[in-house]
Each structure stands twice: as structure tokens, then as C-alpha cells.
Biopython code that builds the backbone (N, CA, C, O; Angstrom):
import numpy as np
from Bio.PDB.StructureBuilder import StructureBuilder

atoms = [
    (1, "MET", "N", (-17.644, -8.975, -6.727)),
    (1, "MET", "CA", (-16.877, -9.991, -6.020)),
    (1, "MET", "C", (-16.701, -9.533, -4.574)),
    (1, "MET", "O", (-16.338, -8.386, -4.315)),
    (2, "SER", "N", (-16.955, -10.416, -3.667)),
    (2, "SER", "CA", (-16.797, -10.081, -2.252)),
    (2, "SER", "C", (-15.321, -10.058, -1.877)),
    (2, "SER", "O", (-14.483, -10.588, -2.606)),
    (3, "SER", "N", (-15.005, -9.445, -0.738)),
    (3, "SER", "CA", (-13.606, -9.396, -0.297)),
    (3, "SER", "C", (-13.074, -10.798, -0.015)),
    (3, "SER", "O", (-11.900, -11.073, -0.264)),
    (4, "ARG", "N", (-13.914, -11.679, 0.497)),
    (4, "ARG", "CA", (-13.500, -13.067, 0.766)),
    (4, "ARG", "C", (-13.179, -13.782, -0.549)),
    (4, "ARG", "O", (-12.181, -14.497, -0.642)),
    (5, "GLU", "N", (-14.025, -13.586, -1.566)),
    (5, "GLU", "CA", (-13.778, -14.199, -2.877)),
    (5, "GLU", "C", (-12.478, -13.673, -3.488)),
    (5, "GLU", "O", (-11.723, -14.431, -4.097)),
    (6, "LEU", "N", (-12.225, -12.389, -3.324)),
    (6, "LEU", "CA", (-10.994, -11.795, -3.847)),
    (6, "LEU", "C", (-9.777, -12.364, -3.118)),
    (6, "LEU", "O", (-8.772, -12.686, -3.752)),
    (7, "GLU", "N", (-9.858, -12.489, -1.804)),
    (7, "GLU", "CA", (-8.762, -13.089, -1.041)),
    (7, "GLU", "C", (-8.490, -14.522, -1.523)),
    (7, "GLU", "O", (-7.335, -14.910, -1.700)),
    (8, "ASN", "N", (-9.549, -15.299, -1.733)),
    (8, "ASN", "CA", (-9.387, -16.676, -2.199)),
    (8, "ASN", "C", (-8.762, -16.722, -3.587)),
    (8, "ASN", "O", (-7.916, -17.576, -3.855)),
    (9, "LEU", "N", (-9.165, -15.817, -4.471)),
    (9, "LEU", "CA", (-8.597, -15.755, -5.819)),
    (9, "LEU", "C", (-7.102, -15.441, -5.758)),
    (9, "LEU", "O", (-6.306, -16.048, -6.474)),
    (10, "ILE", "N", (-6.728, -14.498, -4.908)),
    (10, "ILE", "CA", (-5.312, -14.136, -4.755)),
    (10, "ILE", "C", (-4.529, -15.331, -4.230)),
    (10, "ILE", "O", (-3.441, -15.625, -4.725)),
    (11, "ARG", "N", (-5.066, -16.014, -3.245)),
    (11, "ARG", "CA", (-4.384, -17.198, -2.690)),
    (11, "ARG", "C", (-4.282, -18.314, -3.726)),
    (11, "ARG", "O", (-3.261, -18.998, -3.802)),
    (12, "ASP", "N", (-5.348, -18.502, -4.534)),
    (12, "ASP", "CA", (-5.325, -19.517, -5.584)),
    (12, "ASP", "C", (-4.238, -19.237, -6.617)),
    (12, "ASP", "O", (-3.729, -20.161, -7.251)),
    (13, "LYS", "N", (-3.887, -17.973, -6.786)),
    (13, "LYS", "CA", (-2.850, -17.581, -7.745)),
    (13, "LYS", "C", (-1.465, -17.552, -7.101)),
    (13, "LYS", "O", (-0.502, -17.104, -7.724)),
    (14, "GLY", "N", (-1.359, -18.027, -5.857)),
    (14, "GLY", "CA", (-0.066, -18.113, -5.188)),
    (14, "GLY", "C", (0.221, -16.982, -4.224)),
    (14, "GLY", "O", (1.306, -16.932, -3.644)),
    (15, "GLY", "N", (-0.721, -16.070, -4.036)),
    (15, "GLY", "CA", (-0.522, -14.977, -3.090)),
    (15, "GLY", "C", (-0.595, -15.465, -1.648)),
    (15, "GLY", "O", (-1.276, -16.446, -1.349)),
    (16, "TYR", "N", (0.103, -14.782, -0.767)),
    (16, "TYR", "CA", (0.091, -15.170, 0.644)),
    (16, "TYR", "C", (0.401, -13.940, 1.494)),
    (16, "TYR", "O", (0.823, -12.908, 0.972)),
    (17, "ALA", "N", (0.195, -14.054, 2.780)),
    (17, "ALA", "CA", (0.464, -12.980, 3.745)),
    (17, "ALA", "C", (-0.141, -11.655, 3.277)),
    (17, "ALA", "O", (0.550, -10.639, 3.204)),
    (18, "LEU", "N", (-1.417, -11.679, 2.968)),
    (18, "LEU", "CA", (-2.084, -10.466, 2.476)),
    (18, "LEU", "C", (-2.069, -9.394, 3.558)),
    (18, "LEU", "O", (-2.454, -9.652, 4.699)),
    (19, "LYS", "N", (-1.630, -8.207, 3.208)),
    (19, "LYS", "CA", (-1.534, -7.098, 4.151)),
    (19, "LYS", "C", (-2.584, -6.036, 3.853)),
    (19, "LYS", "O", (-3.179, -5.464, 4.766)),
    (20, "LEU", "N", (-2.803, -5.780, 2.578)),
    (20, "LEU", "CA", (-3.703, -4.698, 2.200)),
    (20, "LEU", "C", (-4.282, -4.998, 0.829)),
    (20, "LEU", "O", (-3.552, -5.315, -0.110)),
    (21, "ILE", "N", (-5.581, -4.897, 0.722)),
    (21, "ILE", "CA", (-6.251, -5.006, -0.565)),
    (21, "ILE", "C", (-7.029, -3.713, -0.734)),
    (21, "ILE", "O", (-7.836, -3.348, 0.120)),
    (22, "ILE", "N", (-6.783, -3.022, -1.842)),
    (22, "ILE", "CA", (-7.502, -1.776, -2.079)),
    (22, "ILE", "C", (-8.234, -1.852, -3.413)),
    (22, "ILE", "O", (-7.828, -2.565, -4.331)),
    (23, "ASP", "N", (-9.303, -1.111, -3.488)),
    (23, "ASP", "CA", (-10.068, -0.948, -4.709)),
    (23, "ASP", "C", (-9.889, 0.508, -5.105)),
    (23, "ASP", "O", (-10.384, 1.406, -4.423)),
    (24, "LYS", "N", (-9.184, 0.745, -6.203)),
    (24, "LYS", "CA", (-8.923, 2.121, -6.604)),
    (24, "LYS", "C", (-8.941, 2.249, -8.111)),
    (24, "LYS", "O", (-8.695, 1.286, -8.838)),
    (25, "LYS", "N", (-9.228, 3.426, -8.558)),
    (25, "LYS", "CA", (-9.157, 3.746, -9.978)),
    (25, "LYS", "C", (-7.679, 3.819, -10.359)),
    (25, "LYS", "O", (-6.893, 4.480, -9.680)),
    (26, "LEU", "N", (-7.305, 3.145, -11.438)),
    (26, "LEU", "CA", (-5.924, 3.216, -11.914)),
    (26, "LEU", "C", (-5.761, 4.407, -12.848)),
    (26, "LEU", "O", (-6.579, 4.638, -13.738)),
    (27, "TYR", "N", (-4.704, 5.147, -12.627)),
    (27, "TYR", "CA", (-4.375, 6.280, -13.474)),
    (27, "TYR", "C", (-3.204, 5.918, -14.369)),
    (27, "TYR", "O", (-2.530, 4.916, -14.131)),
    (28, "LYS", "N", (-2.957, 6.712, -15.383)),
    (28, "LYS", "CA", (-1.881, 6.446, -16.339)),
    (28, "LYS", "C", (-0.546, 6.218, -15.628)),
    (28, "LYS", "O", (0.201, 5.312, -15.999)),
    (29, "THR", "N", (-0.239, 7.021, -14.617)),
    (29, "THR", "CA", (1.036, 6.868, -13.910)),
    (29, "THR", "C", (1.094, 5.563, -13.116)),
    (29, "THR", "O", (2.186, 5.063, -12.845)),
    (30, "ASP", "N", (-0.049, 5.004, -12.742)),
    (30, "ASP", "CA", (-0.071, 3.730, -12.021)),
    (30, "ASP", "C", (0.373, 2.566, -12.900)),
    (30, "ASP", "O", (0.926, 1.588, -12.398)),
    (31, "VAL", "N", (0.140, 2.661, -14.195)),
    (31, "VAL", "CA", (0.456, 1.556, -15.098)),
    (31, "VAL", "C", (1.578, 1.881, -16.079)),
    (31, "VAL", "O", (1.925, 1.049, -16.918)),
    (32, "ASP", "N", (2.148, 3.079, -15.984)),
    (32, "ASP", "CA", (3.244, 3.489, -16.857)),
    (32, "ASP", "C", (4.508, 2.713, -16.488)),
    (32, "ASP", "O", (4.932, 2.733, -15.333)),
    (33, "GLU", "N", (5.106, 2.035, -17.456)),
    (33, "GLU", "CA", (6.294, 1.216, -17.186)),
    (33, "GLU", "C", (7.462, 2.032, -16.644)),
    (33, "GLU", "O", (8.310, 1.486, -15.939)),
    (34, "GLY", "N", (7.527, 3.307, -16.951)),
    (34, "GLY", "CA", (8.625, 4.142, -16.488)),
    (34, "GLY", "C", (8.446, 4.692, -15.088)),
    (34, "GLY", "O", (9.393, 5.241, -14.526)),
    (35, "GLN", "N", (7.267, 4.564, -14.509)),
    (35, "GLN", "CA", (6.994, 5.132, -13.188)),
    (35, "GLN", "C", (7.397, 4.203, -12.048)),
    (35, "GLN", "O", (7.838, 4.677, -11.001)),
    (36, "TYR", "N", (7.256, 2.906, -12.225)),
    (36, "TYR", "CA", (7.615, 1.921, -11.194)),
    (36, "TYR", "C", (6.960, 2.206, -9.849)),
    (36, "TYR", "O", (7.611, 2.121, -8.808)),
    (37, "ARG", "N", (5.677, 2.544, -9.869)),
    (37, "ARG", "CA", (4.987, 2.835, -8.614)),
    (37, "ARG", "C", (3.494, 2.646, -8.782)),
    (37, "ARG", "O", (2.980, 2.579, -9.898)),
    (38, "LEU", "N", (2.820, 2.562, -7.674)),
    (38, "LEU", "CA", (1.372, 2.552, -7.624)),
    (38, "LEU", "C", (0.990, 3.574, -6.565)),
    (38, "LEU", "O", (1.350, 3.420, -5.398)),
    (39, "SER", "N", (0.276, 4.602, -6.955)),
    (39, "SER", "CA", (-0.086, 5.624, -5.972)),
    (39, "SER", "C", (-1.112, 5.063, -4.998)),
    (39, "SER", "O", (-2.068, 4.392, -5.388)),
    (40, "MET", "N", (-0.888, 5.355, -3.717)),
    (40, "MET", "CA", (-1.782, 4.904, -2.655)),
    (40, "MET", "C", (-1.988, 6.071, -1.700)),
    (40, "MET", "O", (-1.126, 6.346, -0.865)),
    (41, "PRO", "N", (-3.120, 6.759, -1.813)),
    (41, "PRO", "CA", (-3.374, 7.905, -0.932)),
    (41, "PRO", "C", (-3.343, 7.492, 0.538)),
    (41, "PRO", "O", (-4.044, 6.564, 0.942)),
    (42, "LEU", "N", (-2.524, 8.189, 1.339)),
    (42, "LEU", "CA", (-2.369, 7.841, 2.753)),
    (42, "LEU", "C", (-3.692, 7.828, 3.499)),
    (42, "LEU", "O", (-3.889, 7.007, 4.396)),
    (43, "GLU", "N", (-4.605, 8.731, 3.139)),
    (43, "GLU", "CA", (-5.872, 8.802, 3.866)),
    (43, "GLU", "C", (-6.771, 7.587, 3.592)),
    (43, "GLU", "O", (-7.764, 7.389, 4.292)),
    (44, "ARG", "N", (-6.436, 6.776, 2.587)),
    (44, "ARG", "CA", (-7.242, 5.597, 2.272)),
    (44, "ARG", "C", (-6.601, 4.307, 2.754)),
    (44, "ARG", "O", (-7.131, 3.224, 2.508)),
    (45, "ILE", "N", (-5.465, 4.407, 3.439)),
    (45, "ILE", "CA", (-4.762, 3.225, 3.909)),
    (45, "ILE", "C", (-4.957, 3.095, 5.411)),
    (45, "ILE", "O", (-4.755, 4.053, 6.157)),
    (46, "SER", "N", (-5.352, 1.899, 5.851)),
    (46, "SER", "CA", (-5.437, 1.689, 7.295)),
    (46, "SER", "C", (-4.047, 1.313, 7.779)),
    (46, "SER", "O", (-3.366, 0.503, 7.149)),
    (47, "PHE", "N", (-3.629, 1.885, 8.876)),
    (47, "PHE", "CA", (-2.284, 1.689, 9.388)),
    (47, "PHE", "C", (-2.225, 0.484, 10.319)),
    (47, "PHE", "O", (-2.062, 0.637, 11.530)),
    (48, "SER", "N", (-2.358, -0.716, 9.754)),
    (48, "SER", "CA", (-2.222, -1.905, 10.592)),
    (48, "SER", "C", (-0.757, -2.038, 10.991)),
    (48, "SER", "O", (0.140, -1.599, 10.271)),
    (49, "ASP", "N", (-0.534, -2.642, 12.136)),
    (49, "ASP", "CA", (0.823, -2.769, 12.674)),
    (49, "ASP", "C", (1.767, -3.506, 11.741)),
    (49, "ASP", "O", (2.970, -3.248, 11.752)),
    (50, "ASP", "N", (1.239, -4.421, 10.933)),
    (50, "ASP", "CA", (2.135, -5.234, 10.112)),
    (50, "ASP", "C", (2.167, -4.843, 8.639)),
    (50, "ASP", "O", (2.757, -5.561, 7.832)),
    (51, "PHE", "N", (1.549, -3.722, 8.269)),
    (51, "PHE", "CA", (1.570, -3.329, 6.854)),
    (51, "PHE", "C", (2.981, -2.952, 6.425)),
    (51, "PHE", "O", (3.464, -3.425, 5.396)),
    (52, "LEU", "N", (3.638, -2.115, 7.197)),
    (52, "LEU", "CA", (5.040, -1.752, 6.939)),
    (52, "LEU", "C", (5.847, -2.068, 8.186)),
    (52, "LEU", "O", (5.363, -1.910, 9.307)),
    (53, "ASN", "N", (7.081, -2.515, 7.987)),
    (53, "ASN", "CA", (7.939, -2.700, 9.158)),
    (53, "ASN", "C", (8.565, -1.348, 9.530)),
    (53, "ASN", "O", (8.384, -0.364, 8.813)),
    (54, "ARG", "N", (9.288, -1.302, 10.628)),
    (54, "ARG", "CA", (9.857, -0.041, 11.124)),
    (54, "ARG", "C", (10.760, 0.631, 10.082)),
    (54, "ARG", "O", (10.686, 1.844, 9.886)),
    (55, "SER", "N", (11.598, -0.145, 9.425)),
    (55, "SER", "CA", (12.512, 0.396, 8.416)),
    (55, "SER", "C", (11.741, 1.004, 7.240)),
    (55, "SER", "O", (12.089, 2.080, 6.755)),
    (56, "GLU", "N", (10.703, 0.315, 6.791)),
    (56, "GLU", "CA", (9.893, 0.817, 5.683)),
    (56, "GLU", "C", (9.174, 2.111, 6.069)),
    (56, "GLU", "O", (9.059, 3.030, 5.257)),
    (57, "LYS", "N", (8.692, 2.176, 7.313)),
    (57, "LYS", "CA", (8.030, 3.397, 7.780)),
    (57, "LYS", "C", (9.009, 4.572, 7.812)),
    (57, "LYS", "O", (8.638, 5.699, 7.484)),
    (58, "MET", "N", (10.258, 4.308, 8.206)),
    (58, "MET", "CA", (11.270, 5.375, 8.234)),
    (58, "MET", "C", (11.533, 5.887, 6.816)),
    (58, "MET", "O", (11.659, 7.093, 6.606)),
    (59, "ILE", "N", (11.616, 4.984, 5.853)),
    (59, "ILE", "CA", (11.817, 5.382, 4.454)),
    (59, "ILE", "C", (10.640, 6.222, 3.974)),
    (59, "ILE", "O", (10.832, 7.256, 3.333)),
    (60, "MET", "N", (9.427, 5.782, 4.282)),
    (60, "MET", "CA", (8.238, 6.536, 3.872)),
    (60, "MET", "C", (8.220, 7.913, 4.518)),
    (60, "MET", "O", (7.865, 8.894, 3.865)),
    (61, "ASN", "N", (8.596, 8.003, 5.785)),
    (61, "ASN", "CA", (8.577, 9.292, 6.471)),
    (61, "ASN", "C", (9.594, 10.262, 5.895)),
    (61, "ASN", "O", (9.324, 11.461, 5.820)),
    (62, "ARG", "N", (10.754, 9.771, 5.488)),
    (62, "ARG", "CA", (11.730, 10.657, 4.839)),
    (62, "ARG", "C", (11.132, 11.265, 3.582)),
    (62, "ARG", "O", (11.286, 12.459, 3.326)),
    (63, "SER", "N", (10.454, 10.444, 2.806)),
    (63, "SER", "CA", (9.847, 10.909, 1.561)),
    (63, "SER", "C", (8.672, 11.857, 1.823)),
    (63, "SER", "O", (8.551, 12.894, 1.171)),
    (64, "THR", "N", (7.805, 11.498, 2.784)),
    (64, "THR", "CA", (6.638, 12.333, 3.033)),
    (64, "THR", "C", (7.041, 13.680, 3.633)),
    (64, "THR", "O", (6.436, 14.703, 3.310)),
    (65, "LYS", "N", (8.062, 13.694, 4.507)),
    (65, "LYS", "CA", (8.541, 14.963, 5.071)),
    (65, "LYS", "C", (9.089, 15.855, 3.964)),
    (65, "LYS", "O", (8.848, 17.062, 3.947)),
    (66, "LYS", "N", (9.819, 15.256, 3.053)),
    (66, "LYS", "CA", (10.420, 15.998, 1.938)),
    (66, "LYS", "C", (9.350, 16.710, 1.117)),
    (66, "LYS", "O", (9.572, 17.808, 0.607)),
    (67, "HIS", "N", (8.182, 16.069, 0.996)),
    (67, "HIS", "CA", (7.108, 16.623, 0.177)),
    (67, "HIS", "C", (6.006, 17.275, 1.008)),
    (67, "HIS", "O", (4.959, 17.635, 0.470)),
    (68, "GLY", "N", (6.232, 17.431, 2.317)),
    (68, "GLY", "CA", (5.268, 18.108, 3.175)),
    (68, "GLY", "C", (3.989, 17.328, 3.402)),
    (68, "GLY", "O", (2.927, 17.924, 3.578)),
    (69, "LEU", "N", (4.071, 16.006, 3.401)),
    (69, "LEU", "CA", (2.896, 15.168, 3.583)),
    (69, "LEU", "C", (2.829, 14.597, 4.992)),
    (69, "LEU", "O", (3.784, 14.698, 5.762)),
    (70, "LYS", "N", (1.693, 13.999, 5.316)),
    (70, "LYS", "CA", (1.469, 13.380, 6.626)),
    (70, "LYS", "C", (2.402, 12.191, 6.820)),
    (70, "LYS", "O", (2.623, 11.413, 5.892)),
    (71, "GLU", "N", (2.953, 12.049, 8.034)),
    (71, "GLU", "CA", (3.856, 10.942, 8.345)),
    (71, "GLU", "C", (3.085, 9.679, 8.653)),
    (71, "GLU", "O", (1.922, 9.719, 9.054)),
    (72, "TRP", "N", (3.762, 8.541, 8.454)),
    (72, "TRP", "CA", (3.226, 7.246, 8.842)),
    (72, "TRP", "C", (3.388, 7.092, 10.343)),
    (72, "TRP", "O", (4.377, 7.566, 10.904)),
    (73, "PRO", "N", (2.441, 6.441, 11.007)),
    (73, "PRO", "CA", (2.600, 6.164, 12.445)),
    (73, "PRO", "C", (3.826, 5.286, 12.670)),
    (73, "PRO", "O", (4.131, 4.431, 11.838)),
    (74, "GLN", "N", (4.532, 5.484, 13.779)),
    (74, "GLN", "CA", (5.767, 4.751, 14.046)),
    (74, "GLN", "C", (5.565, 3.455, 14.825)),
    (74, "GLN", "O", (6.502, 2.662, 14.920)),
    (75, "GLU", "N", (4.380, 3.206, 15.386)),
    (75, "GLU", "CA", (4.183, 1.992, 16.164)),
    (75, "GLU", "C", (4.436, 0.788, 15.289)),
    (75, "GLU", "O", (4.086, 0.794, 14.109)),
    (76, "CYS", "N", (5.039, -0.246, 15.847)),
    (76, "CYS", "CA", (5.235, -1.510, 15.134)),
    (76, "CYS", "C", (4.743, -2.649, 15.996)),
    (76, "CYS", "O", (4.814, -3.808, 15.587)),
]
sb = StructureBuilder()
sb.init_structure("model")
sb.init_model(0)
sb.init_chain("A")
sb.init_seg("    ")
for serial, (resi, resn, name, xyz) in enumerate(atoms, 1):
    if name == "N":
        sb.init_residue(resn, " ", resi, " ")
    sb.init_atom(name, np.array(xyz, "f"), 0.0, 1.0, " ", f" {name:<3s}", serial, name[0])
structure = sb.get_structure()
């Protein structure tokens, strides 16, 4: 399926304001009901200006600093 076809399918299902579409292998923790998260490796995410707002970036940076990981860019 092409990226355009995938975008159209998402929109047909009621999706809107698409920010990021990734193709990744799902791991057990990605689908575990108790985890409440989807892992997204920072090196595979493009930092578009509108993916996260300033507040969300600050929250992510607190978490990444705590774990010694790379920070999100602050530009908005």
C-alpha cells in the first residue's frame, strides 16, 4: 500500500490532521494493555514543527533527560 493510499484509508475511517505515519514492527509491550504506550524510537521520527506542541516537547524532554536520552528540538 502506498503512503497516499494509507492516508486515504485513515481519512476514510475518520482520521484527520495526520502528523506522523510510521511503519514499525510491533513488540509485545506495544500492544500490552497494561503498558499504555507505543514505543517510537527518536532516531526514526522526523521533527516537524507541528508534531508536538511546546508543552508536549517539554514533557518529553523531562522524561528523556531522566533516562539520559536525546532531547526533542524546542523550535515550534
